[in-house]
C-alpha positions as CSV (number, residue, x, y, z in Angstrom):
1,M,-7.8,1.3,-16.7
2,V,-10.1,0.1,-14.2
3,Q,-8.5,-2.2,-12.4
4,D,-5.3,-0.3,-12.6
5,E,-6.2,2.3,-10.9
6,E,-4.8,1.2,-7.5
7,L,-1.7,1.1,-9.9
8,L,-1.9,4.7,-11.0
9,L,-2.9,5.9,-7.2
10,A,0.5,4.3,-5.4
11,K,2.4,7.1,-5.1
12,L,4.0,9.3,-2.7
13,D,2.3,12.3,-3.7
14,Y,-1.1,11.1,-3.6
15,L,0.0,10.0,-0.2
16,P,-1.8,12.8,2.6
17,M,-4.5,12.5,0.0
18,T,-5.6,8.9,0.5
19,L,-4.9,8.7,3.8
20,K,-7.3,11.4,4.3
21,A,-9.7,9.6,2.2
22,I,-10.0,6.4,3.9
23,D,-9.7,7.7,7.0
24,E,-13.2,9.6,6.4
25,Q,-15.1,7.2,4.1
26,K,-16.9,9.4,2.6
27,Y,-16.9,6.9,-0.6
28,P,-17.7,3.9,-1.8
29,K,-17.0,1.0,0.1
30,H,-15.3,0.1,-3.7
31,K,-13.3,3.6,-4.0
32,I,-11.9,3.0,-0.7
33,D,-10.3,-0.6,-1.1
34,I,-9.1,0.7,-4.0
35,L,-7.5,3.9,-2.6
36,I,-6.1,1.2,0.9
37,E,-4.4,-1.3,-2.2
38,S,-3.4,1.5,-3.6
39,I,-1.4,2.0,-0.6
40,C,-0.4,-1.5,-0.1
41,V,1.2,-1.7,-3.7
42,L,3.3,1.8,-2.5
43,L,4.6,-0.3,0.4
44,Y,5.6,-3.7,-2.1
45,D,6.7,-1.5,-4.9
46,N,9.4,-0.1,-2.2
47,T,9.9,-2.5,-0.1
48,F,13.1,-4.6,-1.4
49,Q,16.6,-3.3,-2.3
50,S,17.6,-4.3,-6.1
51,E,20.0,-3.6,-8.2
52,E,18.6,-2.0,-11.1
53,Y,18.4,1.7,-9.0
54,S,21.6,3.5,-7.7
55,N,22.5,3.3,-3.7
56,E,20.3,6.6,-3.8
57,E,17.4,5.4,-5.4
58,N,17.2,2.5,-2.9
59,E,17.7,5.0,0.1
60,L,14.6,6.8,-1.7
61,R,12.8,3.5,-1.9
62,Q,13.6,3.3,1.6
63,R,12.4,5.9,2.6
64,I,9.2,6.1,1.2
65,A,8.5,2.4,3.1
66,E,9.4,3.7,7.0
67,E,6.3,6.3,5.9
68,V,3.8,4.5,4.3
69,R,4.7,1.6,6.9
70,P,3.4,3.6,10.6
71,E,0.5,4.5,8.2
72,L,-0.8,1.3,6.3
73,I,-0.2,-0.4,10.8
74,K,-2.6,2.5,12.1
75,R,-4.9,1.2,9.7
76,K,-4.8,-2.8,9.6
77,D,-8.7,-2.4,10.1
78,K,-9.7,-1.2,7.4
79,I,-7.1,-2.9,4.9
80,L,-8.2,-6.6,6.6
81,E,-11.7,-5.3,5.4
82,A,-10.5,-4.4,2.1
83,E,-8.5,-7.7,1.9
84,L,-10.0,-9.7,-1.0
85,H,-9.6,-6.6,-3.4
86,I,-5.5,-6.4,-2.9
87,M,-3.8,-9.6,-4.7
88,D,-2.1,-12.0,-3.2
89,Y,1.7,-11.5,-4.0
90,I,0.9,-7.9,-2.4
91,K,-0.5,-9.5,0.7
92,N,2.7,-12.0,0.6
93,V,5.1,-8.7,0.9
94,V,2.9,-6.4,2.7
95,F,0.7,-7.9,5.6
96,P,3.3,-9.5,7.5
97,Q,5.7,-5.7,7.9
98,I,2.5,-4.5,9.1
99,G,1.4,-7.4,11.4
100,I,-0.8,-9.0,9.4
101,A,-1.0,-12.9,8.6
102,S,0.2,-13.7,5.6
103,N,-1.2,-17.3,4.4
104,F,-1.4,-16.3,1.2
105,R,-0.1,-18.5,-2.3
């Protein structure tokens, strides 16, 4: 469904292509906002260690977060421009990790 586009794009395999599309700004702003949100979702999904995952899976999730976080930090200005399209619960977890104040509840 259209409202789930960011969830479908929130995959590490898509990260290079997504970053390139964001940086080149060749798509309408609404689509760029979805791409930005997808990277925020990717970091959100890989932020916390969970007992439902094995140690190996949690280590992989941590490595993914460590790869994604600096890419978001480089694009803070674009994230702020897309802020209205990012769910508050995602902002509460992701924004402090990338140096953006989170005042959402």
